[in-house]
C-alpha positions in Angstrom: 75.9 -124.6 0.2 76.4 -121.0 -0.8 78.2 -118.9 1.7 79.5 -115.3 1.7 81.2 -114.4 5.0 82.0 -110.7 5.7 84.8 -109.6 7.9 86.7 -106.4 8.7 84.1 -104.2 10.3 84.7 -102.3 13.5 84.7 -98.9 15.2 86.9 -96.1 13.7 87.1 -92.4 14.0 85.9 -90.0 11.3 88.4 -89.8 8.5 89.7 -93.3 9.2 89.7 -96.4 7.0 88.5 -99.9 7.0 88.8 -102.8 4.6 85.9 -105.3 4.4 86.4 -108.7 3.0 83.8 -111.2 1.7 84.9 -114.8 1.5 82.7 -116.8 -0.8 82.2 -120.5 -1.3 79.6 -123.0 -2.6 79.4 -121.4 -6.1 81.6 -120.4 -9.0 82.7 -117.1 -7.7 84.2 -115.8 -11.0 80.9 -116.1 -12.8 79.0 -113.6 -10.6 79.0 -109.9 -10.1 79.5 -109.0 -6.4 77.9 -106.2 -4.5 78.2 -104.5 -1.2 75.0 -103.2 0.5 74.7 -101.4 3.8 71.9 -100.6 6.2 72.0 -97.8 8.7 69.7 -97.9 11.7 66.1 -97.0 10.8 66.8 -97.0 7.0 66.4 -99.4 4.1 69.3 -101.3 2.7 71.1 -99.5 -0.1 73.6 -100.7 -2.6 77.0 -99.2 -2.0 79.1 -100.7 -4.8 79.1 -103.5 -7.4 81.8 -105.1 -9.4 81.7 -107.2 -12.5 82.8 -110.7 -12.8 86.3 -109.7 -14.1 86.6 -106.7 -11.9 86.9 -104.4 -14.9 83.6 -102.6 -14.3 82.5 -101.0 -11.0 79.7 -98.8 -9.9 79.2 -96.8 -6.7 76.5 -95.0 -4.9 77.0 -91.2 -5.1 77.4 -91.0 -1.4 80.6 -93.1 -1.5 82.2 -92.2 -4.8 85.8 -91.2 -4.4 86.0 -92.7 -0.9 85.2 -96.4 -1.4 86.8 -98.9 -3.7 85.4 -102.3 -4.5 87.7 -105.1 -5.8 87.8 -108.8 -6.1 90.3 -111.6 -6.3 88.8 -114.5 -8.2 91.7 -116.8 -7.4 90.9 -116.3 -3.7 87.1 -116.3 -4.1 87.1 -113.0 -2.2 85.6 -109.6 -2.7 86.7 -106.4 -0.9 85.5 -103.0 0.0 88.2 -100.5 0.9 86.6 -97.6 2.7 88.6 -94.4 3.2 87.7 -91.0 4.7 84.9 -92.6 6.6 82.1 -90.4 7.9 79.6 -90.9 10.7 76.9 -91.4 8.1 78.7 -94.5 6.8 77.8 -96.3 10.0 75.7 -99.4 9.5 75.8 -103.1 8.8 77.5 -103.9 5.5 76.5 -107.0 3.5 78.1 -108.9 0.8 75.5 -109.8 -1.9 75.3 -112.2 -4.8 72.5 -112.2 -7.4 71.7 -115.7 -8.6 69.1 -116.5 -11.2 67.0 -118.1 -8.4 67.3 -115.1 -6.1 69.6 -112.8 -4.1 71.9 -114.1 -1.5 72.9 -112.0 1.5 75.8 -112.6 3.8 75.3 -112.2 7.5 76.8 -108.7 7.6 79.5 -106.9 9.4 79.0 -103.9 11.6 80.8 -100.6 10.8 80.6 -97.7 13.3 82.2 -94.3 12.7 82.4 -92.2 15.8 84.8 -89.9 17.7 
């Protein structure tokens, strides 16, 4: 079955960095764009970044442009989100997402907390 398992979350100080990973299985990874979403407490989920199947094309939310980098390794069936210069407002649960023709698949999420 389809799986996308996130890892790499944690607690860091403002200005710090984290690298999230999304290990995918159960589908042909290289055929699908991959996205990262996040949900802060009391807010709706928002898309943070998306990467094309080849990794050539990427798109970011304005709030993370210049600080976050999405990438993928199709040989390892893994997507990544490098997060630098983290801010308290980046706190939330980060999800790896795949859009299939039959519907959107969400990973279980990984918690990211930015605090002094």
